C-alpha positions as CSV (number, residue, x, y, z in Angstrom):
1,M,21.0,1.4,-2.4
2,P,17.5,1.0,-1.0
3,N,16.7,-1.9,1.2
4,F,13.7,-4.2,0.9
5,T,12.0,-6.0,3.8
6,V,9.7,-8.9,3.2
7,E,9.1,-9.6,6.9
8,F,9.5,-6.9,9.6
9,G,10.9,-8.2,12.8
10,K,13.4,-10.3,11.0
11,D,15.3,-7.3,9.7
12,G,17.0,-6.2,12.9
13,G,14.2,-3.7,13.8
14,R,12.9,-3.3,17.3
15,V,10.2,-5.7,18.5
16,E,8.1,-4.5,21.5
17,I,6.8,-7.0,24.1
18,D,3.3,-6.6,22.8
19,G,4.3,-7.5,19.3
20,R,4.6,-4.0,17.8
21,L,7.2,-3.9,15.1
22,D,9.1,-0.8,14.0
23,A,9.9,0.0,10.3
24,A,12.7,2.5,9.8
25,A,11.2,3.5,6.5
26,F,8.0,4.7,8.3
27,H,10.0,7.4,10.2
28,R,11.5,8.6,6.9
29,N,8.4,8.6,4.6
30,H,5.2,8.9,6.5
31,A,5.0,12.7,6.4
32,A,5.8,12.9,2.7
33,I,3.3,10.3,1.9
34,W,0.6,12.0,3.9
35,A,1.2,15.3,2.1
36,V,0.1,13.5,-1.1
37,L,-2.8,11.7,0.4
38,D,-4.2,14.6,2.4
39,P,-5.7,16.5,-0.6
40,F,-7.7,13.4,-1.5
41,L,-8.6,12.1,1.9
42,G,-8.4,15.0,4.4
43,G,-11.8,15.9,5.7
44,K,-13.5,13.0,3.9
45,N,-15.7,10.3,5.2
46,G,-15.7,6.6,4.1
47,D,-13.7,3.4,4.2
48,V,-10.0,3.1,3.1
49,V,-8.2,-0.2,2.9
50,E,-4.4,-0.3,3.3
51,V,-3.1,-3.5,1.6
52,G,0.2,-4.8,2.8
53,S,0.2,-2.8,6.1
54,G,3.4,-4.3,7.3
55,T,4.1,-3.0,10.9
56,G,0.8,-1.0,11.1
57,Q,2.6,2.3,11.8
58,H,1.4,4.0,8.6
59,V,-2.3,3.1,9.1
60,V,-2.5,4.5,12.7
61,F,-0.7,7.7,11.6
62,F,-3.2,8.2,8.7
63,A,-6.2,7.4,11.0
64,R,-5.1,10.0,13.5
65,N,-5.3,12.6,10.7
66,T,-8.7,11.5,9.3
67,P,-11.3,11.0,12.0
68,G,-14.1,10.7,9.4
69,I,-12.4,7.7,7.7
70,T,-12.6,4.1,8.8
71,W,-9.3,2.4,8.0
72,W,-9.0,-1.3,7.3
73,P,-5.4,-2.5,7.5
74,S,-4.4,-5.8,6.0
75,D,-1.5,-8.2,5.5
76,L,-0.8,-11.8,4.8
77,N,2.1,-12.3,7.3
78,D,1.1,-13.5,10.8
79,N,3.8,-11.4,12.5
80,H,2.7,-8.3,10.6
81,L,-1.0,-8.9,11.5
82,K,0.0,-9.2,15.2
83,S,2.0,-6.0,15.0
84,I,-0.9,-4.1,13.3
85,G,-3.3,-5.2,16.0
86,A,-0.8,-4.2,18.7
87,W,-0.3,-0.7,17.2
88,I,-4.1,-0.3,17.0
89,A,-4.4,-1.2,20.7
90,H,-1.5,1.0,21.6
91,E,-2.9,4.1,19.8
92,Q,-6.5,3.5,21.0
93,L,-8.0,4.8,17.8
94,S,-11.7,4.0,17.2
95,N,-11.5,4.5,13.4
96,V,-9.1,1.6,12.7
97,R,-10.6,-1.8,12.3
98,P,-8.8,-5.1,13.2
99,P,-6.5,-6.2,10.4
100,L,-7.8,-8.3,7.5
101,R,-5.8,-11.2,6.1
102,I,-5.6,-10.4,2.4
103,D,-3.9,-12.3,-0.4
104,L,-3.5,-9.8,-3.2
105,S,-3.0,-12.4,-5.8
106,N,-6.8,-13.0,-5.5
107,P,-8.7,-10.2,-7.3
108,A,-11.6,-10.8,-4.8
109,W,-9.1,-10.0,-2.0
110,C,-11.6,-8.1,0.2
111,A,-14.1,-11.0,0.5
112,E,-15.4,-9.5,3.8
113,M,-17.2,-6.9,1.7
114,H,-19.6,-9.5,0.6
115,D,-20.7,-10.8,4.0
116,G,-21.2,-7.6,5.9
117,R,-18.1,-7.9,8.1
118,G,-15.9,-5.6,6.2
119,P,-15.9,-2.1,4.6
120,G,-18.4,-0.7,2.1
121,A,-17.4,0.7,-1.3
122,L,-14.0,2.2,-0.8
123,L,-12.9,5.8,-0.7
124,G,-9.4,4.7,-1.1
125,V,-6.9,1.8,-1.4
126,F,-3.3,2.5,-0.3
127,C,-0.4,0.2,-0.9
128,A,3.2,0.9,-0.1
129,N,6.3,-1.0,-1.1
130,V,4.6,-4.2,-2.2
131,I,4.5,-4.8,-6.0
132,H,8.3,-4.7,-6.5
133,I,8.8,-7.5,-3.9
134,A,6.0,-9.7,-5.2
135,P,5.3,-11.5,-8.5
136,W,3.4,-9.6,-11.2
137,P,0.1,-11.5,-10.5
138,V,0.1,-9.6,-7.1
139,A,0.0,-6.3,-9.0
140,E,-2.7,-7.8,-11.2
141,G,-4.9,-8.9,-8.3
142,L,-4.3,-5.6,-6.4
143,I,-5.5,-3.5,-9.3
144,A,-8.4,-5.7,-10.3
145,G,-9.6,-5.7,-6.7
146,A,-9.3,-1.9,-6.4
147,A,-11.3,-1.5,-9.6
148,R,-13.9,-3.8,-8.1
149,Y,-14.2,-2.1,-4.7
150,L,-13.5,1.6,-5.2
151,R,-16.5,3.9,-5.2
152,P,-16.9,6.3,-8.1
153,D,-14.8,9.1,-6.5
154,G,-12.3,6.6,-5.0
155,R,-8.6,6.5,-5.5
156,L,-5.9,3.9,-5.6
157,F,-2.5,5.0,-4.2
158,L,0.7,3.0,-5.0
159,Y,3.9,4.1,-3.3
160,G,7.4,2.8,-4.0
161,P,10.2,2.8,-6.6
162,F,9.2,2.8,-10.3
163,K,10.9,3.0,-13.6
164,R,9.8,5.8,-16.0
165,D,9.7,5.2,-19.7
166,G,11.7,2.0,-19.3
167,K,14.5,3.7,-17.4
168,H,15.4,3.9,-13.7
169,T,15.2,7.3,-12.1
170,A,18.5,6.9,-10.2
171,P,21.5,4.6,-10.4
172,S,20.7,3.3,-6.9
173,N,17.3,2.1,-8.1
174,A,19.0,0.2,-10.9
175,V,21.2,-1.6,-8.4
176,F,18.2,-2.2,-6.2
177,D,16.3,-3.7,-9.1
178,T,19.1,-6.1,-9.8
179,S,19.3,-7.1,-6.1
180,L,15.5,-7.8,-6.2
181,R,15.7,-9.9,-9.3
182,D,18.7,-11.8,-8.0
183,N,16.6,-12.7,-4.9
184,N,13.6,-13.7,-6.9
185,P,13.3,-13.4,-10.8
186,E,9.6,-12.6,-10.4
187,W,10.3,-9.5,-8.4
188,G,11.6,-6.1,-9.7
189,V,11.0,-2.4,-9.9
190,R,8.0,-1.9,-12.2
191,D,7.6,0.6,-15.0
192,I,5.0,3.2,-14.5
193,A,3.7,2.6,-18.1
194,D,3.2,-1.1,-17.4
195,V,1.3,-0.4,-14.2
196,A,-0.8,2.2,-15.9
197,A,-1.6,-0.2,-18.8
198,L,-2.6,-2.8,-16.3
199,A,-4.9,-0.3,-14.5
200,S,-6.4,0.9,-17.8
201,G,-7.4,-2.7,-18.6
202,A,-9.2,-2.8,-15.3
203,G,-11.0,0.5,-15.8
204,L,-8.7,2.8,-13.8
205,E,-6.6,5.6,-15.2
206,L,-3.4,7.2,-13.9
207,E,-4.3,10.6,-12.6
208,K,-0.9,11.6,-11.5
209,A,2.6,10.3,-10.7
210,V,4.1,12.3,-7.8
211,D,7.8,12.4,-7.3
212,M,8.7,11.4,-3.8
213,P,11.9,11.6,-1.7
214,A,14.5,8.8,-2.0
215,N,13.7,8.2,-5.7
216,N,10.2,6.9,-5.1
217,F,6.8,7.8,-6.5
218,I,3.1,7.8,-5.5
219,L,0.9,6.7,-8.4
220,V,-2.7,8.0,-8.1
221,F,-5.4,6.1,-10.0
222,K,-9.0,7.0,-10.4
223,R,-11.9,5.4,-12.3
224,G,-11.7,6.0,-16.0
225,A,-14.4,7.7,-18.0
226,S,-17.2,5.3,-18.7
């Protein structure tokens, strides 16, 4: 059964003296995730926000592969924000900005865009393993904000477990879903159709759903036809 982590550093993972946290999932999934993102982001220029950056390991890995992209990591958890900053300092990458404190339940979650301190119109928004360990209003705010901030050719990428046509894609995901809902009735593995409908209402359309290892998906959304 998959595991879920709400706060890294309290899950038994390694904590470095500088505050860097280590997520076991990063070592399992970063290469597979990048294989999906690369055709959209590789060789491009622009700004990409990672929402819910967790330890910060994914964003520095992505930044290393995209020198033309400025990455803006974010989180709401103080320990995660410290870890993200520590990973940025450790990797010494010039194209990763200090982490933003973002509350995804607010559709205007990237308020820095309005005062000149943050990114411009976004080439991409990447979010991994968030909407199943958060109430549905977080998914609503995430997608509304992406629709607000993405540039015309931008993409929203959602990674994690999802149901398809109302059914789990593996017995282990069904057990995982039950464990999530037992922990918090507002959590749970979301259905691709429900997420696509939410996105459609915000002006985004599901471009593709990519099967990933360990019974996960990456959902790729683009702006719908005007």
